[in-house]
C-alpha positions as MATLAB code, in Angstrom:
seq = 'MLIAFEGLDQSGKETQARALRTRLTQDNRRVHFLSFPDYGTPIGEEIQKALRGDRDYTADVMQLLYVANRVEFRPRLESWLAAGDVIICDRYRASSVAYGEAQGLDPVWLDEIQRVLPPAAMTVLLDIAPEMAVTRKQAGRDRYERDLALLSRVRQSYRRLATDQGWIIIDGAQSRDDVSRAVERALLPQLAQR';
ca = [
     -28.573   10.368   -6.964;
     -26.398    7.291   -7.137;
     -23.028    7.238   -5.381;
     -20.613    4.403   -6.133;
     -17.688    3.285   -3.997;
     -15.012    1.510   -6.019;
     -11.651   -0.063   -5.257;
      -9.918   -3.339   -4.594;
     -11.350   -5.821   -2.126;
     -10.580   -4.822    1.470;
     -10.231   -1.144    0.528;
     -13.113   -0.245    2.853;
     -15.857    0.226    0.258;
     -18.622   -1.482    2.204;
     -17.608    0.107    5.503;
     -17.534    3.612    4.043;
     -20.698    3.132    1.993;
     -22.581    2.008    5.103;
     -21.155    4.892    7.155;
     -22.285    7.379    4.514;
     -25.732    5.794    4.451;
     -25.985    6.226    8.234;
     -24.839    9.853    7.995;
     -27.326   10.720    5.242;
     -30.169    8.919    7.014;
     -29.479   11.113   10.050;
     -29.984   14.099    7.719;
     -33.490   12.736    6.948;
     -32.646   11.574    3.440;
     -34.115    8.393    1.970;
     -31.081    6.212    1.321;
     -30.732    2.737   -0.187;
     -27.589    0.610    0.026;
     -26.615   -2.080   -2.492;
     -23.522   -4.245   -2.678;
     -22.513   -5.860   -5.955;
     -22.344   -8.626   -6.791;
     -25.509   -9.532   -4.919;
     -25.190  -13.247   -4.240;
     -28.875  -13.525   -3.301;
     -30.092  -13.718   -6.899;
     -29.747  -16.671   -9.323;
     -27.123  -14.769  -11.318;
     -25.364  -13.784   -8.109;
     -25.280  -17.409   -7.005;
     -23.624  -18.343  -10.296;
     -21.007  -15.608   -9.792;
     -20.297  -16.903   -6.300;
     -19.786  -20.439   -7.632;
     -17.322  -19.114  -10.213;
     -15.401  -17.122   -7.600;
     -15.107  -20.239   -5.432;
     -13.751  -22.181   -8.408;
     -16.850  -24.332   -8.977;
     -17.302  -22.864  -12.464;
     -14.715  -21.984  -15.082;
     -15.945  -19.018  -17.102;
     -13.864  -16.864  -19.403;
     -13.265  -13.233  -18.416;
     -15.916  -11.903  -20.804;
     -18.574  -14.304  -19.515;
     -17.756  -13.333  -15.914;
     -18.160   -9.644  -16.711;
     -21.441  -10.322  -18.506;
     -22.642  -12.097  -15.361;
     -21.596   -9.148  -13.179;
     -23.412   -6.733  -15.480;
     -26.505   -8.961  -15.578;
     -26.489   -9.034  -11.773;
     -26.634   -5.230  -11.678;
     -29.282   -5.123  -14.421;
     -31.457   -7.334  -12.201;
     -31.709   -4.267   -9.928;
     -32.376   -1.709  -12.666;
     -36.135   -1.373  -12.000;
     -35.440   -0.642   -8.334;
     -32.618    1.761   -9.145;
     -34.794    3.690  -11.579;
     -37.707    3.797   -9.141;
     -35.569    5.057   -6.274;
     -33.910    7.693   -8.436;
     -37.290    8.855   -9.760;
     -38.440    9.267   -6.142;
     -35.445   11.490   -5.386;
     -33.764    8.953   -3.119;
     -30.027    8.459   -2.656;
     -28.526    5.115   -3.672;
     -25.123    4.102   -2.347;
     -23.400    1.164   -4.025;
     -20.476   -0.921   -2.856;
     -19.167   -1.517   -6.403;
     -21.056   -0.527   -9.500;
     -20.401   -0.169  -13.218;
     -16.713    0.760  -12.977;
     -15.787   -2.513  -11.313;
     -16.573   -4.418  -14.522;
     -14.463   -1.994  -16.515;
     -11.497   -2.172  -14.116;
     -11.504   -5.927  -13.591;
     -12.353   -6.708  -17.210;
      -9.694   -4.379  -18.584;
      -7.173   -5.960  -16.209;
      -8.020   -9.294  -17.841;
      -7.504   -7.979  -21.369;
     -11.092   -7.024  -22.259;
     -11.963   -3.841  -24.147;
     -12.906   -1.118  -21.622;
     -15.108    0.624  -24.200;
     -17.138   -2.554  -24.680;
     -17.348   -3.066  -20.904;
     -18.730    0.439  -20.487;
     -21.085    0.124  -23.464;
     -22.774   -3.071  -22.250;
     -23.751   -1.236  -19.066;
     -25.325    1.836  -20.626;
     -28.786    0.524  -19.679;
     -27.895    1.145  -16.036;
     -28.252    4.599  -14.481;
     -24.850    6.293  -14.252;
     -23.303    7.169  -10.910;
     -23.544   10.860  -10.072;
     -20.400   10.529   -7.946;
     -17.787    7.813   -7.724;
     -15.329    7.435   -4.861;
     -12.181    5.387   -5.409;
     -10.757    4.030   -2.158;
      -7.230    3.398   -3.352;
      -5.041    0.759   -1.715;
      -2.126   -1.350   -2.882;
      -2.848   -5.022   -3.630;
      -0.428   -6.014   -0.882;
      -2.557   -4.150    1.662;
      -5.638   -6.024    0.477;
      -3.816   -9.269    1.236;
      -2.772   -8.160    4.725;
      -6.349   -7.103    5.518;
      -7.772  -10.468    4.447;
      -5.411  -13.407    4.568;
      -7.860  -16.319    4.586;
     -10.836  -17.176    2.407;
      -9.751  -15.080   -0.563;
     -11.480  -15.736   -3.899;
      -9.687  -16.340   -7.175;
      -9.334  -12.627   -7.959;
      -8.127  -11.768   -4.468;
      -5.324  -14.358   -4.726;
      -3.884  -12.913   -7.959;
      -1.639   -9.962   -7.019;
      -0.584   -9.300  -10.617;
      -4.252   -9.043  -11.627;
      -5.000   -6.760   -8.676;
      -2.130   -4.477   -9.695;
      -3.628   -4.147  -13.174;
      -7.095   -3.560  -11.663;
      -5.665   -0.765   -9.523;
      -4.044    0.817  -12.593;
      -7.358    0.675  -14.445;
      -9.232    2.198  -11.502;
      -6.688    5.022  -11.277;
      -6.965    5.702  -15.007;
     -10.763    5.769  -14.806;
     -10.650    8.052  -11.765;
      -8.383   10.531  -13.523;
     -10.267   10.422  -16.830;
     -13.723   10.734  -15.240;
     -12.998   13.102  -12.359;
     -13.750   10.729   -9.500;
     -12.982   11.443   -5.875;
      -9.815    9.546   -4.914;
      -9.195    8.769   -1.255;
      -6.226    6.956    0.234;
      -7.819    3.809    1.617;
      -4.670    2.919    3.566;
      -5.571    5.490    6.216;
      -7.429    4.559    9.378;
     -11.156    3.871    9.039;
     -12.000    7.143   10.818;
      -9.643    9.176    8.634;
     -11.166    7.656    5.505;
     -14.675    8.428    6.820;
     -13.721   12.056    7.439;
     -12.213   12.301    3.946;
     -15.387   10.820    2.406;
     -17.587   13.282    4.290;
     -15.368   16.254    3.357;
     -15.510   15.246   -0.298;
     -19.188   14.300   -0.591;
     -21.278   16.230    1.921;
     -20.786   19.681    0.332;
     -21.813   18.269   -3.068;
     -24.803   16.472   -1.548;
     -25.926   19.648    0.211;
     -26.284   21.331   -3.187;
     -28.686   18.654   -4.450;
];
């Protein structure tokens, strides 16, 4: 199955995704971890240049790049899922919907262009306020991280998606350990049934 962690930057997605991977590996499960965007591919490199301000793409082109970056991994995703492995992603399909919708793009289109990707079996939203994201990372923020109005709209989109699609919502403002316990309480019983 594929588990996606979503939320604003600095919400703890990578930390919690890695902690869950460690926990599931201890339970003798085969687990793969991916973080998107993956800057190690040609498309990922282009995304990184745009985030640094070296490229000036429109919102729709940026989201197409993000989607293409995930599609680069589709053969691996499909192979791992076919083998019965667990895949944990730090960001996945919903991030394009949330960030794109926050920039005025059609969320239906953003979802539709990603239908070639395997869906997440479970999505966890680590919810924090944009202001908290800023306090957790004050230097080296990319163009999205510097725009608090945009981040507020992204958060609204994430919350709407979470409600509409029945995601697990966890308060990411808690301590790291409290968030980890909440993730385990929410996910481990469901994983035990699979």
